N, C-alpha and C positions, 0 to 999 in steps of 0.2 A: 363549427369551431375552427378558428384560424390559428396557424402556427406563427408565432412572433419571433422566435429565436431557438437555436439548437446548440448543444454542446456535448462533448464526449471526453471522458477521461478513463484511465485504466486502474485496475488494482495493482498490487505489488507484493513482493516478499522481502523479508528482512535480511540484511547482511550484517548489521550491527545495531542492536537495540540501544536507543539513546539513554535509557534509564541506568545502564551500567556505568558509563563514563562521562555522560553529558554530551556525547557526540553520537550521531546516528547515520545510518545509511540503508537505503532500500533500493530495489530495482523493479521496474515495471514488468508486468506479465500481461498477456493478451486475454484478460477478462475485463470487459468494458461496462461502464455505466453511461447511459445516454439520458440526457435531460432535455425536454422540450418545453418551451414557454408557450402557453396558449392564451387566448383572449377570454377565458372563463376561469373562475375559481374551481379548483379541484382538490380533493383530499388525497394526500399521499400516505397510505396506511403504514408503509414500511419505515417512515421517518420518525421513529419513536423518540429520538433525542430532540426533535424540533430543529434540526440542522438547517432546513430550508428557510425557516422563519429567521434564524440567526443570520443566514446569508443575505436575505433581503434587508435586514436591519443594518448589517455592515455596509452593504451597497448604498443604501440611502444616507447613512452617516457620512459617507465620503462625498455626498452631493452629486452622485452620478444619476443620470436620467433613468427613470423607471416607468414602465407603462402604468396608466391609471388603474386599469383592472387587468389582472392576469392570474394564471394558475400554472402549476407544474405537472408535468407527466414524466415519470421515471421508469426506465427499463434497464435492468442491471443483471449481469451474469456474475457479479462479485458476491460471494457468500458473505452474509453479515455475521459479525461476532466470531470470526475465525482467524483473526490476525492477518487478513489479506487486504487491509487498508480500504475497506468499503466506505468509511466516512470521508476519507481524503478524496476518493474517486467521486463520490456524490457531490462534495463541496466544489471540487474543481470543475466537474461537468456543469453544475448549475451556474457557476460564475462565468464559464465560457459561454453558456446560453445567454446570460445577461449581457455579456460583452458583445455577442453577436446581435442580439436584439436591439441594443442601444447604440451600436456603432461607436463604442468608446475607445476601441483600439488599445486596451491595456496590454502591457507586456506580460510575459510569463512570470517574472518576479513579482509584479504588482498583483497578478491573480493569486500567486502563492501566498503572499502576505494576507490578502483578504480571506483566503481559504483557511489558513491557520487561525486567524482571528475569530472566524465564525465557529470553527471546531472547538476552540477554547470556550466561547460563549455558551455553546450547546453542551459543554461538559462531556464530549465524546472522545476525549484524548487525555492521556496521563502524561504525555511527553511534549505536547505542542504540535507534534506531527509535521514539523518542517521537512524532515527527510522523506516521510511518506508522501507528502504533498508534491515535492519535487518529482518523486518517482511516478506520481499519477499524471503529471503534466508533460514530462520529457523522457526520451529514451536514455539508456545508459545508467550509470550509477554515480552518485555524488556522496561524498562524506560531508556532513552538514553539522554546523554548530547552531542549535536552535535558539541561542541567546541573541542572535543577530537577525536583522531583517533578511528577506530572501536573497536579495542581490548580494549581500555581504556574507551570507551564511556558508557558502560553498568553500570548503577547504581544498579538496582535490576532487577530480571527477575522471571517469573513464568509460569506455565502451565494453560490451560483453560479446562473446562469441555468438554468432547469429544462428548456427544450425543445431543448437542444443535443445533438448526437450525438458520441460518442467512438468513434474507430476505433483499434484496436491492431494494429500491424504486428509480427508475431512473427518474430524473426530468428535463432532457434536459441540455442545455449548461449553464455553469456558466455565470451569467449576471453582477455580481458585481466585482469591482476591489479590490484585497486583500490589506489591509492597516495594517501595523504593529502597528500603533497607535491605530486603532480601536480594535485590539486584546488586546493590553496592557490595554485599558480602562476597559476590563472585567476581570481584574486580580483576583478579589475576586471569581468569578465563576470558573476560571481555577484553583485556589488554592484548591477549593473543589474537583476537578477532581484529582489533584496531590495527595491530602491527601488519596483519595480512592485507587489510584495506590500504594502508599507507604504502605498502610495497606493490600495489596493483594486482593483488590476488583476491578478488572479491568472493570467489567460490570457496576458497579455503576459509575466508572469514565467515561465510554462511554456516559452515559446519561447526566451527569453534563457537560462534555466537549461539547456535542451537544448543550446544552443550551447556553454555553458561545460563541460558534461559531455562533449560530443563532443570538445572541445579537450583536456580533461584525460585522456581515454582514447584520443585519436588515432583516433576513430571518424568518419572523414570521410564514409563512406558514409551514416551516419545523418544527418549534416549536409546532405548533398546531397538525401537523401530528404525531410527536413523543409522545405528550401527549395522543393522541387518541390511539396510539399503546399500550402504557403502561396501559391505562385504559381498553384496550381490552384483556389484558393478557400477553403482552410482558414483558420479564425480563428487557430489556434495549432498548433504541432507541435514535438515535441522528444523526446529520450530520456527514458524514465521510470526513476527510480532510477539505478543504475549501468549500466543497459542489460541486454541490447541492444535490448529492444523500443522501438518509437517510438509515442508517443501523438499522435493527431491529433484536434483538436476542430473541429467544423464545424456549420453550420446543416443541418437535416434535408434541405433541397432539394439540398444539395451532396454528400450522403453517397454516393449510388450512383457518381457520377463519381470520387470520391476512393477508394472501395473498389476500383473497377476499376483505377485507376492503381497501387494497392498490389499487387493481384493480378498486374498486368503485370510487377512487379518480382520475381515468383516467391515472394512471401511469403504466409503465411496471415494472414487478417484476422479479428479479432473485432470485432463491432459491438455497442456498449453505450451507456450514458449515465451521467451523474453520479448518485450516490445523493442522494436528497432526503428530507426528513422524511416525505413521503407514502410513498415506496418502502420506507423503514425500517419504517413501521407495517404496510405490506402484507406484508412478508417476516418480521416479527418472530415469534418463538415466544411 
């Protein structure tokens, strides 16, 4: 079996959920999805939404060159269905693999547009995921308006402190159905998060966004967990995406204590950090 192309993208955590106000922001973390294109057909069991098929359809609809016969191999450390942007990571990595395989030289914004289009076709997003897709492709954070194409969608952007630790408390499958109306009802809390993003304080936004999502989904256990994390020394804590995982940001010296507290709640913990320009270069194909 021959390798034709390779691509990699990362998962992310939420700073501002775009269902609240129509604008969203996420930031990448060092959990990666790797996609390899091979010269034989292969079944990808984990792709329950048919996202890879949607990606191939979008790619062909643009008239871009595609191998006559090929298959996908996927290796990912991004948990599925936890609000950690696994679909955006898979779509972005697969498109990078096609870009690599076909020598098409598409820009990041062109890849982002195709990724969002494929996720919408596969019906694995309720928001369009433009903010999540940008976070899966590039370091730092961006405040994004998903009503525009990728190149025009970025309102403001910034970097994040590099030596912070990120802990993810995994809480099982999402049990609630996501309702746009319930998110809209928490507009005041989401506006707090937006104001923090606009003032260049993304970690403050992460916590207030987590409060808003917890209220919108009536996930009061997540709210209690986040409050405990902050009381125990975390810089920020809140639900990522629509949940149920909780993201905790802390200084390195506080990581072990906070990990232990999450373990004591009976949860699995992933320890990682934010994606930086250096880590992207280290991991890039």
